[in-house]
One Martini backbone bead per residue (centre of mass of N, CA, C, O) as a GRO file, in nm:
protein
  337
    1MET     BB    1  -7.873   4.676   5.360
    2ARG     BB    2  -7.721   4.419   5.207
    3PRO     BB    3  -7.580   4.293   4.930
    4ALA     BB    4  -7.619   4.040   4.736
    5PRO     BB    5  -7.472   3.798   4.590
    6THR     BB    6  -7.332   3.789   4.257
    7PHE     BB    7  -7.346   3.618   3.930
    8ALA     BB    8  -7.200   3.459   3.630
    9ILE     BB    9  -7.274   3.225   3.354
   10GLY     BB   10  -7.177   3.386   3.155
   11ALA     BB   11  -7.500   3.476   3.027
   12VAL     BB   12  -7.593   3.367   3.296
   13LEU     BB   13  -7.837   3.481   3.550
   14PRO     BB   14  -7.880   3.425   3.849
   15ALA     BB   15  -8.092   3.518   4.103
   16ASN     BB   16  -7.867   3.392   4.294
   17ALA     BB   17  -7.600   3.263   4.529
   18VAL     BB   18  -7.805   2.997   4.554
   19LEU     BB   19  -7.766   2.649   4.516
   20LEU     BB   20  -7.884   2.350   4.388
   21ALA     BB   21  -7.786   2.043   4.410
   22PRO     BB   22  -7.693   1.762   4.265
   23MET     BB   23  -7.912   1.468   4.325
   24SER     BB   24  -7.951   1.147   4.334
   25GLY     BB   25  -8.293   1.095   4.372
   26VAL     BB   26  -8.378   1.419   4.443
   27THR     BB   27  -8.347   1.628   4.180
   28ASP     BB   28  -8.612   1.649   4.059
   29VAL     BB   29  -8.828   1.841   3.886
   30VAL     BB   30  -9.021   1.898   4.113
   31PHE     BB   31  -8.819   1.996   4.327
   32ARG     BB   32  -8.698   2.216   4.158
   33ARG     BB   33  -8.948   2.392   4.118
   34ILE     BB   34  -8.986   2.452   4.419
   35ALA     BB   35  -8.716   2.577   4.488
   36ALA     BB   36  -8.734   2.806   4.285
   37ARG     BB   37  -8.998   2.931   4.395
   38LEU     BB   38  -8.844   2.960   4.693
   39GLY     BB   39  -8.538   3.098   4.597
   40ALA     BB   40  -8.350   2.961   4.419
   41GLY     BB   41  -8.104   3.061   4.195
   42LEU     BB   42  -8.031   2.745   4.125
   43VAL     BB   43  -8.094   2.439   3.947
   44VAL     BB   44  -8.000   2.083   3.952
   45SER     BB   45  -7.989   1.805   3.826
   46GLU     BB   46  -7.947   1.509   3.803
   47MET     BB   47  -7.752   1.274   3.738
   48VAL     BB   48  -7.645   1.200   3.391
   49ALA     BB   49  -7.596   0.971   3.168
   50SER     BB   50  -7.458   1.021   2.868
   51ARG     BB   51  -7.522   0.771   2.700
   52GLU     BB   52  -7.820   0.744   2.778
   53LEU     BB   53  -7.910   1.020   2.670
   54ALA     BB   54  -7.804   0.982   2.372
   55THR     BB   55  -7.997   0.703   2.355
   56ALA     BB   56  -8.291   0.750   2.497
   57ASP     BB   57  -8.324   0.697   2.781
   58ASP     BB   58  -8.584   0.715   3.007
   59GLU     BB   59  -8.440   0.784   3.274
   60ALA     BB   60  -8.253   1.004   3.168
   61ARG     BB   61  -8.473   1.188   3.074
   62LEU     BB   62  -8.608   1.235   3.353
   63ARG     BB   63  -8.352   1.361   3.488
   64ALA     BB   64  -8.343   1.599   3.251
   65GLU     BB   65  -8.579   1.741   3.329
   66GLY     BB   66  -8.721   2.101   3.278
   67ASP     BB   67  -9.009   2.159   3.327
   68GLY     BB   68  -9.068   2.488   3.453
   69ILE     BB   69  -8.768   2.594   3.416
   70ALA     BB   70  -8.598   2.868   3.341
   71THR     BB   71  -8.310   2.749   3.439
   72HIS     BB   72  -8.155   2.490   3.288
   73VAL     BB   73  -7.969   2.226   3.452
   74VAL     BB   74  -7.738   1.976   3.336
   75GLN     BB   75  -7.595   1.678   3.464
   76LEU     BB   76  -7.310   1.509   3.366
   77ALA     BB   77  -7.185   1.164   3.307
   78GLY     BB   78  -6.851   1.041   3.241
   79ARG     BB   79  -6.557   0.913   3.007
   80ASP     BB   80  -6.661   0.999   2.714
   81PRO     BB   81  -6.634   1.255   2.495
   82ALA     BB   82  -6.848   1.178   2.286
   83TRP     BB   83  -7.089   1.134   2.482
   84MET     BB   84  -7.079   1.409   2.608
   85ALA     BB   85  -7.130   1.573   2.357
   86GLU     BB   86  -7.398   1.443   2.277
   87ALA     BB   87  -7.551   1.495   2.538
   88ALA     BB   88  -7.529   1.800   2.539
   89LYS     BB   89  -7.699   1.840   2.280
   90VAL     BB   90  -7.952   1.710   2.394
   91ALA     BB   91  -7.996   1.897   2.632
   92VAL     BB   92  -8.013   2.166   2.471
   93GLY     BB   93  -8.247   2.069   2.281
   94ALA     BB   94  -8.429   2.043   2.562
   95GLY     BB   95  -8.332   2.342   2.719
   96ALA     BB   96  -8.053   2.391   2.818
   97SER     BB   97  -7.847   2.649   2.965
   98VAL     BB   98  -7.669   2.432   3.125
   99VAL     BB   99  -7.363   2.240   3.158
  100ASP     BB  100  -7.269   1.984   3.372
  101ILE     BB  101  -6.979   1.821   3.529
  102ASN     BB  102  -6.910   1.517   3.677
  103MET     BB  103  -6.624   1.510   3.941
  104GLY     BB  104  -6.757   1.401   4.252
  105CYS     BB  105  -6.878   1.134   4.265
  106PRO     BB  106  -6.845   0.860   4.521
  107ALA     BB  107  -6.987   0.635   4.405
  108LYS     BB  108  -6.913   0.316   4.336
  109LYS     BB  109  -7.046   0.283   4.067
  110VAL     BB  110  -6.920   0.540   3.932
  111VAL     BB  111  -6.620   0.482   3.998
  112GLY     BB  112  -6.609   0.194   3.870
  113GLY     BB  113  -6.663   0.347   3.579
  114HIS     BB  114  -6.465   0.612   3.582
  115GLY     BB  115  -6.624   0.833   3.721
  116GLY     BB  116  -6.647   1.105   3.862
  117SER     BB  117  -6.398   1.108   4.108
  118ALA     BB  118  -6.205   0.933   3.926
  119LEU     BB  119  -6.103   1.184   3.756
  120LEU     BB  120  -5.898   1.280   3.979
  121LYS     BB  121  -5.682   1.056   3.854
  122ASP     BB  122  -5.746   1.193   3.541
  123LEU     BB  123  -5.689   1.489   3.410
  124ASP     BB  124  -5.673   1.450   3.108
  125LEU     BB  125  -5.952   1.331   3.075
  126ALA     BB  126  -6.108   1.556   3.209
  127VAL     BB  127  -6.024   1.771   2.995
  128ARG     BB  128  -6.142   1.630   2.745
  129LEU     BB  129  -6.435   1.643   2.840
  130ILE     BB  130  -6.458   1.951   2.859
  131ALA     BB  131  -6.371   2.015   2.562
  132ALA     BB  132  -6.600   1.855   2.421
  133THR     BB  133  -6.839   2.006   2.555
  134VAL     BB  134  -6.771   2.290   2.467
  135ALA     BB  135  -6.757   2.228   2.157
  136ALA     BB  136  -7.075   2.121   2.135
  137VAL     BB  137  -7.170   2.402   2.275
  138GLU     BB  138  -7.310   2.736   2.351
  139VAL     BB  139  -7.332   2.687   2.634
  140PRO     BB  140  -7.253   2.669   2.938
  141VAL     BB  141  -6.976   2.515   3.111
  142THR     BB  142  -6.951   2.305   3.400
  143VAL     BB  143  -6.776   2.212   3.716
  144LYS     BB  144  -6.783   1.930   3.942
  145MET     BB  145  -6.598   1.881   4.251
  146ARG     BB  146  -6.339   1.777   4.439
  147LEU     BB  147  -6.041   1.809   4.595
  148GLY     BB  148  -5.994   1.488   4.575
  149TRP     BB  149  -5.927   1.164   4.637
  150ASP     BB  150  -5.719   1.254   4.861
  151ALA     BB  151  -5.497   1.395   5.082
  152GLY     BB  152  -5.256   1.326   4.868
  153SER     BB  153  -5.465   1.446   4.613
  154ILE     BB  154  -5.491   1.778   4.561
  155VAL     BB  155  -5.646   1.890   4.241
  156ALA     BB  156  -5.855   2.125   4.211
  157PRO     BB  157  -5.676   2.364   4.121
  158GLU     BB  158  -5.577   2.240   3.857
  159LEU     BB  159  -5.842   2.155   3.728
  160ALA     BB  160  -5.971   2.438   3.729
  161ALA     BB  161  -5.760   2.573   3.548
  162ARG     BB  162  -5.799   2.383   3.305
  163ALA     BB  163  -6.095   2.432   3.262
  164GLU     BB  164  -6.073   2.734   3.200
  165ALA     BB  165  -5.884   2.689   2.948
  166GLU     BB  166  -6.137   2.520   2.802
  167GLY     BB  167  -6.415   2.705   2.889
  168ALA     BB  168  -6.513   2.719   3.158
  169ALA     BB  169  -6.761   2.903   3.361
  170MET     BB  170  -6.757   2.705   3.618
  171VAL     BB  171  -6.687   2.609   3.966
  172THR     BB  172  -6.738   2.328   4.184
  173VAL     BB  173  -6.661   2.268   4.542
  174HIS     BB  174  -6.622   2.000   4.741
  175GLY     BB  175  -6.489   1.986   5.086
  176ARG     BB  176  -6.396   1.697   4.978
  177THR     BB  177  -6.292   1.384   4.947
  178ARG     BB  178  -6.356   1.078   4.837
  179ALA     BB  179  -6.256   0.918   5.091
  180GLN     BB  180  -6.471   1.070   5.281
  181LEU     BB  181  -6.726   1.126   5.148
  182TYR     BB  182  -6.945   1.219   5.431
  183ASP     BB  183  -6.739   1.267   5.628
  184GLY     BB  184  -6.718   1.478   5.851
  185HIS     BB  185  -6.599   1.795   5.723
  186ALA     BB  186  -6.611   2.049   5.540
  187ASP     BB  187  -6.346   2.235   5.367
  188TRP     BB  188  -6.362   2.561   5.297
  189ALA     BB  189  -6.064   2.661   5.301
  190ALA     BB  190  -5.964   2.462   5.071
  191ILE     BB  191  -6.103   2.621   4.836
  192ARG     BB  192  -5.918   2.874   4.806
  193ALA     BB  193  -5.703   2.750   4.606
  194VAL     BB  194  -5.895   2.785   4.367
  195ARG     BB  195  -5.939   3.091   4.367
  196GLU     BB  196  -5.628   3.149   4.304
  197ARG     BB  197  -5.659   3.002   3.993
  198ILE     BB  198  -5.938   3.163   3.927
  199ALA     BB  199  -6.187   3.385   3.749
  200ILE     BB  200  -6.409   3.220   3.761
  201PRO     BB  201  -6.671   3.104   3.902
  202LEU     BB  202  -6.716   3.007   4.250
  203VAL     BB  203  -6.836   2.709   4.429
  204ALA     BB  204  -6.951   2.618   4.742
  205ASN     BB  205  -6.953   2.280   4.899
  206GLY     BB  206  -7.078   2.174   5.213
  207ASP     BB  207  -7.261   2.180   5.506
  208LEU     BB  208  -7.511   2.366   5.459
  209THR     BB  209  -7.768   2.409   5.733
  210ARG     BB  210  -7.734   2.732   5.792
  211GLU     BB  211  -7.779   3.048   5.724
  212GLU     BB  212  -7.553   3.185   5.916
  213HIS     BB  213  -7.308   3.018   5.755
  214ALA     BB  214  -7.271   3.147   5.468
  215PRO     BB  215  -7.053   3.379   5.517
  216ALA     BB  216  -6.836   3.185   5.608
  217MET     BB  217  -6.810   3.024   5.351
  218LEU     BB  218  -6.738   3.254   5.161
  219GLU     BB  219  -6.488   3.354   5.318
  220ALA     BB  220  -6.315   3.092   5.332
  221SER     BB  221  -6.327   3.025   5.009
  222GLY     BB  222  -6.388   3.271   4.799
  223ALA     BB  223  -6.663   3.257   4.697
  224ASP     BB  224  -6.960   3.349   4.495
  225ALA     BB  225  -7.101   3.077   4.601
  226VAL     BB  226  -7.357   2.846   4.706
  227MET     BB  227  -7.415   2.493   4.775
  228ILE     BB  228  -7.706   2.282   4.829
  229GLY     BB  229  -7.785   1.968   4.955
  230ARG     BB  230  -7.879   1.804   5.221
  231GLY     BB  231  -8.014   2.070   5.347
  232ALA     BB  232  -8.274   2.030   5.127
  233GLN     BB  233  -8.391   1.781   5.248
  234GLY     BB  234  -8.723   1.847   5.301
  235ARG     BB  235  -8.613   2.171   5.222
  236ALA     BB  236  -8.692   2.358   4.965
  237TRP     BB  237  -8.663   2.649   5.118
  238PHE     BB  238  -8.355   2.684   5.203
  239PRO     BB  239  -8.214   2.832   4.971
  240GLY     BB  240  -8.394   3.087   4.996
  241ALA     BB  241  -8.320   3.148   5.289
  242VAL     BB  242  -8.028   3.206   5.236
  243ALA     BB  243  -8.060   3.432   5.032
  244ALA     BB  244  -8.209   3.622   5.228
  245PHE     BB  245  -7.983   3.639   5.440
  246LEU     BB  246  -7.762   3.762   5.243
  247ALA     BB  247  -7.940   4.023   5.203
  248ASP     BB  248  -8.040   4.092   5.542
  249GLY     BB  249  -7.965   3.895   5.804
  250VAL     BB  250  -8.236   3.717   5.824
  251VAL     BB  251  -8.390   3.481   6.014
  252ARG     BB  252  -8.623   3.258   5.921
  253PRO     BB  253  -8.881   3.084   5.953
  254ALA     BB  254  -9.020   2.815   5.902
  255PRO     BB  255  -9.261   2.681   5.767
  256SER     BB  256  -9.547   2.586   5.827
  257LEU     BB  257  -9.696   2.292   5.865
  258ASP     BB  258  -9.902   2.337   5.641
  259ALA     BB  259  -9.699   2.416   5.427
  260GLN     BB  260  -9.527   2.161   5.436
  261ARG     BB  261  -9.759   1.971   5.359
  262ALA     BB  262  -9.805   2.098   5.077
  263LEU     BB  263  -9.531   2.037   4.965
  264ALA     BB  264  -9.524   1.731   5.003
  265ARG     BB  265  -9.773   1.674   4.824
  266GLU     BB  266  -9.674   1.805   4.570
  267HIS     BB  267  -9.433   1.627   4.531
  268TYR     BB  268  -9.569   1.359   4.531
  269GLU     BB  269  -9.776   1.408   4.298
  270GLY     BB  270  -9.555   1.463   4.094
  271LEU     BB  271  -9.417   1.185   4.102
  272LEU     BB  272  -9.660   1.026   3.998
  273HIS     BB  273  -9.665   1.171   3.722
  274LEU     BB  274  -9.360   1.111   3.636
  275TYR     BB  275  -9.348   0.776   3.709
  276GLY     BB  276  -9.591   0.677   3.824
  277ARG     BB  277  -9.741   0.522   4.070
  278GLU     BB  278  -9.575   0.276   4.141
  279THR     BB  279  -9.292   0.420   4.130
  280GLY     BB  280  -9.354   0.676   4.290
  281VAL     BB  281  -9.406   0.557   4.569
  282ARG     BB  282  -9.120   0.460   4.610
  283HIS     BB  283  -8.949   0.718   4.531
  284ALA     BB  284  -9.092   0.907   4.771
  285ARG     BB  285  -9.022   0.805   5.063
  286LYS     BB  286  -8.775   0.971   5.133
  287HIS     BB  287  -8.911   1.246   5.112
  288LEU     BB  288  -9.112   1.205   5.334
  289GLY     BB  289  -8.911   1.157   5.555
  290TRP     BB  290  -8.776   1.433   5.540
  291SER     BB  291  -9.027   1.605   5.583
  292LEU     BB  292  -9.090   1.493   5.873
  293ASP     BB  293  -8.825   1.586   5.997
  294ALA     BB  294  -8.870   1.888   5.952
  295ALA     BB  295  -9.139   1.905   6.099
  296ALA     BB  296  -9.022   1.821   6.372
  297GLU     BB  297  -8.839   2.058   6.406
  298THR     BB  298  -9.061   2.270   6.404
  299ALA     BB  299  -9.225   2.133   6.647
  300GLY     BB  300  -9.033   2.013   6.871
  301ALA     BB  301  -9.071   1.702   6.774
  302PRO     BB  302  -9.112   1.399   6.721
  303ALA     BB  303  -9.182   1.186   6.499
  304PRO     BB  304  -9.434   0.981   6.450
  305ALA     BB  305  -9.374   0.654   6.426
  306ALA     BB  306  -9.637   0.523   6.312
  307ALA     BB  307  -9.703   0.732   6.080
  308LYS     BB  308  -9.427   0.720   5.944
  309ALA     BB  309  -9.422   0.422   5.876
  310ALA     BB  310  -9.679   0.421   5.712
  311THR     BB  311  -9.576   0.616   5.496
  312LEU     BB  312  -9.313   0.435   5.410
  313THR     BB  313  -9.514   0.157   5.355
  314ALA     BB  314  -9.715   0.223   5.162
  315PRO     BB  315  -9.872   0.077   4.878
  316THR     BB  316 -10.027   0.350   4.843
  317ALA     BB  317 -10.096   0.672   4.783
  318GLU     BB  318 -10.343   0.697   4.966
  319ALA     BB  319 -10.210   0.574   5.224
  320ALA     BB  320  -9.976   0.780   5.239
  321LEU     BB  321 -10.143   1.041   5.268
  322GLU     BB  322 -10.293   0.965   5.520
  323ALA     BB  323 -10.044   0.920   5.698
  324LEU     BB  324  -9.928   1.207   5.656
  325ASP     BB  325 -10.165   1.356   5.792
  326ARG     BB  326 -10.134   1.229   6.069
  327ALA     BB  327  -9.851   1.330   6.122
  328TYR     BB  328  -9.907   1.632   6.102
  329ASP     BB  329 -10.130   1.643   6.315
  330GLU     BB  330  -9.960   1.548   6.547
  331LEU     BB  331  -9.750   1.773   6.537
  332ALA     BB  332  -9.936   2.005   6.578
  333TRP     BB  333 -10.030   1.913   6.858
  334ARG     BB  334  -9.745   1.913   6.991
  335ALA     BB  335  -9.686   2.221   6.928
  336ALA     BB  336  -9.942   2.327   7.105
  337ALA     BB  337  -9.886   2.190   7.399
   0.00000   0.00000   0.00000
């Protein structure tokens, strides 16, 4: 058995070197609790707007929720050093063990407000944000970025080095530029230029969807850990499965359809509690869709169209759960046929 990779974020010791990425509208506290229980080494909150968190906005508070998570990581977004510092204090006061700064989100709304990956075009401002956040809190501060704004401006190595100089405890790099959005393939090898500039832990992110590809991602990037985003949608168990593979080289089968059904229901019911039934029903639809897609892959059969459509359009929680059960029952029948 080979030793699993390990690393430290300042004084914080993740359970293993496989992290769940922050994803807006995806990594709610319920999903993070499940992923952590199933073996993710560290889980990160949805992106939280710094000014909104600092001014006690209800939605920001829910995004930053960490109840039931042993090592709580909050990711903040913004472009004002003062608001970032204040939000970091609020996050830590509410239990955050690590504060992450978003410098990689490519969404038009975020970039249009000069946050996220727009900061890759203004490294001086990016560094001021890091410095202000580090000065504001005693916990480790980390930074998540992309390679650069576009192929002509690959700035991740420089920004990472400057982040380390300002006291950042870890850097995560998604192997795409902002111009690529999520098109093409993440360039894991391009992340290695960051490794050559920093001594703090480096995490590689982008397109890890199969356990057996994790060693190649680590080798190509020179990273200390991997971060999984879209590969975990509907598959909260996947980061844990990757961690297990890195430990012993064994690819494990996906959970049974019954186990997946239980996870989908747990997440759904948790969202109803978190957001309230009316909002929770709408918020959870994409998660149910991803869960059924994962179940269809396990069953080796397409997701039943009628039951899936009924699940995703159900006006009430009761109707959605009834349709969800029909979909899983049909997938189990197809798998056994």
